[in-house]
KESE-446981 format. One record per residue (C-alpha): residue in three letters; z negated, y negated, x. Coordinates in pm, whole numbers, padded with zeros to 5 digits, always signed. Example, Ala and Ser with C-alpha at 12.3 -4.5 7.8 and 13.67 -1.06 7.14 Angstrom:
residues 2
ALA-00780+00450+01230SER-00714+00106+01367
This chain:
residues 362
MET-10116-10946+07499GLN-09911-10648+07610LEU-09963-10326+07414GLY-09874-09985+07545LEU-09953-09620+07602TYR-10044-09391+07887THR-10068-09016+07918PHE-10135-08732+08161ALA-09890-08510+07966ASP-10172-08283+07854ASN-10044-07929+07798MET-10335-07725+07670PRO-10330-07423+07438ASP-10233-07509+07083PRO-10527-07433+06849GLU-10294-07239+06614THR-10092-07034+06865GLY-10338-07019+07152ARG-10058-07104+07397PRO-09946-07421+07573LEU-09588-07539+07542ALA-09334-07434+07800PRO-09343-07708+08066ALA-08978-07801+08010VAL-09048-07846+07637ARG-09353-08060+07706PHE-09151-08284+07939ARG-08876-08313+07679ASN-09138-08422+07426LEU-09283-08669+07674LEU-08949-08837+07731GLU-08895-08861+07355GLU-09235-09031+07323ILE-09141-09290+07584VAL-08804-09355+07420ILE-08968-09405+07080ALA-09226-09639+07236ASP-08942-09846+07377GLU-08752-09850+07049VAL-09051-09966+06839GLY-09126-10255+07074LEU-09425-10142+07279ASP-09454-10311+07617VAL-09576-10051+07865PHE-09584-09675+07918GLY-09793-09517+08195LEU-09810-09168+08345GLY-10118-09045+08531GLU-10100-08829+08843HIS-10286-08497+08834HIS-10258-08167+09017ARG-10390-07927+08752ASN-10226-07675+08521ASP-10350-07854+08207TYR-10175-08184+08298LEU-09805-08173+08389VAL-09743-08504+08568SER-09800-08459+08940ALA-09511-08693+09034PRO-09524-09000+08806ALA-09235-09184+08971VAL-08999-08890+08912ALA-09086-08862+08544LEU-09074-09240+08499ALA-08729-09252+08660ALA-08607-09006+08396ALA-08757-09236+08131ALA-08598-09542+08293ALA-08254-09394+08240ARG-08328-09351+07868THR-08499-09683+07792LYS-08405-10050+07799ARG-08708-10277+07793ILE-09043-10101+07823ARG-09232-10139+08152LEU-09303-09814+08338THR-09619-09763+08542SER-09831-09496+08699ALA-10171-09457+08539VAL-10287-09383+08799THR-10142-09302+09140VAL-10419-09131+09338LEU-10360-09341+09646SER-10637-09180+09855SER-10440-08854+09887GLU-10091-09010+09895ASP-09870-09152+10168PRO-09855-09526+10085ILE-09508-09559+10238ARG-09373-09284+10016VAL-09547-09437+09712PHE-09385-09772+09784GLU-09042-09618+09837ASP-09067-09408+09520PHE-09168-09700+09300SER-08918-09934+09463THR-08653-09679+09372LEU-08790-09667+09017ASP-08781-10046+09005LEU-08412-10048+09095ILE-08324-09773+08847SER-08515-09950+08569GLU-08377-10293+08665GLY-08717-10443+08738ARG-08956-10261+08505ALA-09167-10060+08751GLU-09535-10104+08830ILE-09791-09915+09036MET-10146-09862+08914VAL-10359-09721+09192GLY-10705-09571+09180ARG-10929-09325+09355GLY-10892-09075+09071SER-11151-08893+08863PHE-11027-08547+08970ILE-11048-08411+09323GLU-10778-08140+09332SER-10536-08351+09534PHE-10777-08391+09825PRO-10791-08028+09945LEU-10431-07976+09830PHE-10304-08237+10076GLY-10561-08169+10346TYR-10808-08455+10295ASP-11185-08444+10323LEU-11379-08560+10017ALA-11633-08713+10253ASP-11365-08977+10322TYR-11321-09058+09950ASP-11393-09430+09986THR-11246-09501+10329LEU-10919-09326+10240PHE-10863-09557+09947ASP-10956-09875+10131GLU-10731-09806+10427LYS-10432-09687+10224LEU-10461-09978+09984GLY-10444-10213+10282LEU-10127-10042+10401LEU-09970-10056+10053LEU-10043-10428+10031GLU-09878-10478+10369LEU-09570-10288+10250ARG-09532-10531+09958ARG-09526-10833+10189GLY-09196-10777+10364GLU-08914-10554+10471HIS-09047-10467+10816LEU-09387-10305+10850THR-09627-10362+11136TRP-09954-10174+11091PRO-10234-10123+11345GLY-10322-09777+11215GLY-10665-09646+11138HIS-10864-09332+11069HIS-10615-09201+10812THR-10287-09383+10889SER-10069-09407+11198ARG-09977-09716+11396ILE-09638-09860+11295SER-09453-10134+11478GLY-09178-10330+11304ARG-09024-10044+11108GLY-08806-10117+10804VAL-08910-09963+10473TYR-08640-09909+10212PRO-08527-09957+09947ARG-08677-10292+09861PRO-08770-10338+09494LEU-08598-10572+09253GLN-08933-10738+09178GLU-09087-10921+09472PRO-09361-10831+09508LEU-09368-10498+09328PRO-09647-10527+09066LEU-09965-10351+09172TRP-10276-10297+08959ILE-10617-10163+09061ALA-10760-09909+08815VAL-11137-09870+08793GLY-11373-09670+08580GLY-11675-09896+08584THR-11795-09921+08945PRO-11895-10280+09030GLN-11778-10246+09391SER-11428-10148+09274VAL-11415-10443+09036VAL-11517-10683+09311ARG-11255-10538+09547ALA-10978-10601+09294GLY-11097-10957+09238ARG-11121-11040+09606LEU-10771-10906+09667GLY-10630-11107+09377LEU-10486-10798+09207PRO-10469-10725+08833LEU-10749-10505+08700ALA-10710-10199+08474LEU-11049-10102+08333ALA-11083-09757+08175ILE-11330-09747+07886ILE-11345-09387+07767GLY-11709-09361+07666GLY-12029-09553+07615GLU-12060-09896+07457PRO-11748-10102+07535ARG-11917-10439+07503ARG-12126-10361+07811PHE-11807-10363+08018ALA-11766-10736+07956ALA-12007-10793+08245LEU-11767-10610+08477VAL-11474-10822+08364ASP-11682-11134+08428LEU-11776-10998+08771TYR-11408-10939+08850ARG-11313-11293+08756ARG-11601-11443+08956ALA-11506-11237+09262ALA-11147-11354+09231GLU-11251-11717+09204ASP-11490-11686+09498ALA-11203-11549+09706GLY-10983-11847+09619HIS-10774-11688+09343ASP-10722-11839+09001PRO-10865-11585+08750ALA-10636-11723+08481THR-10336-11580+08670LEU-10484-11231+08708PRO-10423-10996+08413VAL-10686-10754+08287SER-10596-10431+08108ILE-10829-10223+07893ASN-10733-09853+07889SER-10889-09633+07619HIS-10855-09307+07427GLY-10743-09290+07065LEU-10505-09169+06799ILE-10326-09359+06523GLY-10228-09206+06189ASP-10158-09301+05829ASP-10495-09183+05695PHE-10831-09247+05863THR-11001-08920+05767ALA-10709-08694+05854THR-10653-08877+06183ALA-11021-08850+06273ASP-11018-08477+06201LEU-10710-08420+06416GLY-10845-08652+06682PHE-11168-08459+06712THR-10995-08121+06727SER-10767-08242+07006HIS-11049-08428+07185ARG-11276-08123+07181ILE-11009-07900+07333GLY-10910-08171+07579VAL-11257-08214+07724GLU-11410-07868+07692ARG-11255-07730+08013ILE-11366-08037+08207ALA-11709-08009+08048ARG-11741-07650+08171GLU-11629-07749+08521ARG-11874-08037+08546GLY-12168-07897+08355TRP-12142-08140+08064SER-12264-08063+07716PRO-11990-07963+07468ALA-11835-08243+07262THR-11989-08275+06917ARG-11847-08424+06599ALA-12146-08658+06571GLN-12074-08804+06916PHE-11707-08838+06833ASP-11777-09012+06502ARG-11996-09266+06681SER-11722-09331+06934ILE-11465-09419+06665THR-11677-09681+06490LEU-11572-10043+06533GLN-11820-10088+06819GLY-11735-09753+06983SER-11505-09668+07271ASP-11228-09468+07102PHE-10941-09610+06895VAL-10895-09348+06623GLY-10783-09409+06268ASP-10537-09590+06047PRO-10348-09898+06172GLN-10584-10157+06023ARG-10883-10002+06198ILE-10697-10009+06528ILE-10592-10372+06475ASP-10950-10475+06398LYS-11083-10297+06705ILE-10827-10441+06946LEU-10898-10792+06821LEU-11276-10741+06843GLN-11249-10625+07202HIS-11022-10917+07282GLU-11310-11145+07183TRP-11527-10966+07439PHE-11282-10928+07729ARG-10999-11181+07676HIS-10774-10919+07828ASP-10397-10938+07868ARG-10302-10574+07815PHE-10424-10280+07610LEU-10315-09924+07690LEU-10395-09637+07455GLN-10409-09270+07559MET-10326-09077+07241SER-10247-08743+07408VAL-10605-08634+07474GLY-10579-08260+07421PRO-10310-08075+07224VAL-10197-08347+06982PRO-09896-08213+06785HIS-09572-08379+06888ALA-09494-08495+06533ALA-09835-08664+06511MET-09775-08833+06847LEU-09441-08970+06735ARG-09586-09097+06409GLY-09874-09260+06595ILE-09636-09433+06835GLU-09426-09555+06544LEU-09730-09701+06366TYR-09853-09856+06690GLY-09524-10034+06753THR-09426-10132+06399VAL-09763-10211+06237VAL-10041-10252+06495ALA-09856-10445+06766PRO-09699-10709+06539ALA-10033-10774+06366VAL-10220-10810+06696ARG-09955-11041+06840LYS-09958-11256+06528ALA-10338-11282+06527LEU-10344-11381+06894GLY-10043-11611+06869VAL-09847-11434+07142PRO-09471-11368+07137GLY-09330-11028+07058PRO-09092-10835+07285ALA-08784-11001+07140GLU-08923-11344+07226ALA-09056-11298+07578SER-09069-11053+07866GLY-09450-11039+07859ILE-09676-11099+08158LYS-09433-10977+08421ALA-09486-11278+08646ALA-09863-11265+08612ALA-09862-10896+08701SER-09699-10974+09034PRO-09958-11174+09232ALA-09931-11242+09596GLY-10137-11003+09802
């Protein structure tokens, strides 16, 4: 199993000062987090695309390229690229460039996105939410197949006849994952296309998502793909610290601040400590606590999902930078070795992970 992190580079007001960090400082901290993750042996780091003032990463490939120049081994992915409001050709060129800079460590994780700011920003109609993604995903898949692109065009993309697209990536094909939040139709689409699945579980009862993973694997098999060659990633919220109680207290404070603005926008009820405490139990959705609790929870979920990758989002809200660095250190030096040993999988010094499996034809 690959173990890693993802973040949106949250930059919300600090509960003590009432102010967010200067953006340049937050980016400096972000790059330090990625470097530490690489040094302690984590496998993957992902950056999610947003176009809001509380999340700083609007251009994941740019930030990941800066990280590529500072790291040696860790794989670098978007988490996610909001493909519906992007130009697929530019996405492919950006991540091909990242792949060359990183010497073959780039990945793209595409999704429809849970925020809508990019649609009016780039002149798209939300009424086309589904058709935009379907059409642009088809174009991105075609771009991965070869140097020269022939595309019939559609409602949202232009006709292209035999045009070269450059640069070409080091990895052929460039790894592409489909990120979903729990919609059966999205899971089936990923399976039919024979693409790796990244399933976000950020609430509810995780075990119920096992049915979606089964649905994905059945759809893949029905379409003629071997499910055993298609990786599944589980992406969840959490925070790792030395002490369970102190980590839970910090986790709730950060979580509450991180979701309260979204809750106001969407008419949700405010986050409560009782809800949070339920979510961090062994059967809950969030991975918060000391290393042993995180180890136990990853292994329990592996029994349910038999997944190949686990990505943890620790920066939900204004988590202090020192706490983030300590959490990353514990994740890489305590949690990851224990999980790998329990599952009988090689560590980063012994193998390059599931790179080949993450690069299916399609």
